[in-house]
C-alpha positions in Angstrom: 112.1 110.3 100.4 112.9 111.3 104.0 115.3 114.1 104.8 117.6 111.5 106.6 117.8 109.4 103.4 118.7 112.5 101.3 121.4 113.4 103.8 123.0 110.0 103.4 123.3 110.2 99.6 126.7 109.9 98.0 127.5 110.4 94.4 127.6 106.7 93.6 124.0 106.4 94.8 122.9 108.7 91.9 122.5 107.4 88.4 120.7 109.8 86.1 117.1 109.9 87.4 117.6 106.9 89.7 118.6 107.3 93.4 119.6 104.3 95.4 118.8 104.6 99.1 121.0 102.6 101.4 119.5 101.5 104.7 116.1 103.3 104.2 113.6 103.7 107.0 111.5 100.9 105.6 114.0 98.4 106.9 114.9 97.0 103.5 118.5 96.8 102.5 118.0 99.2 99.6 115.3 101.2 97.8 115.2 102.8 94.4 113.7 106.3 94.0 113.1 108.0 90.7 113.3 111.8 90.4 112.3 114.2 87.6 114.7 115.0 84.9 114.8 118.7 86.0 115.8 117.7 89.5 118.3 115.2 88.2 119.9 117.9 86.0 120.1 120.3 88.9 121.5 117.7 91.3 124.2 116.8 88.7 125.1 120.5 88.3 125.3 121.0 92.0 127.6 118.0 92.4 129.9 119.1 89.6 130.0 122.7 90.9 130.8 121.7 94.4 133.4 119.0 93.3 131.6 116.4 95.5 133.1 112.9 95.2 136.1 114.1 93.1 139.3 112.7 94.7 137.4 111.4 97.7 137.6 107.6 96.9 140.0 107.0 99.7 138.4 109.3 102.3 135.2 107.4 103.0 131.5 108.0 102.3 131.0 110.6 105.0 133.4 113.0 103.4 131.7 112.7 100.0 128.1 113.1 100.9 126.0 115.1 98.4 124.4 117.2 101.1 126.7 117.8 104.1 125.1 117.0 107.4 
């Protein structure tokens, strides 16, 4: 994964250990990346603690990014 791809992640791109990259650098429409369970657990905890994505459904993807740019 590239840093630019990580910065574009939004909560709906994360499903347990599977991350969906939208518009990856490879030029494909989407790519799937699998992460370790330990990283997945930490990411889920981070999202919950920060309240990312909660109540942001009407605000657009930029406001609900997992890692603020």
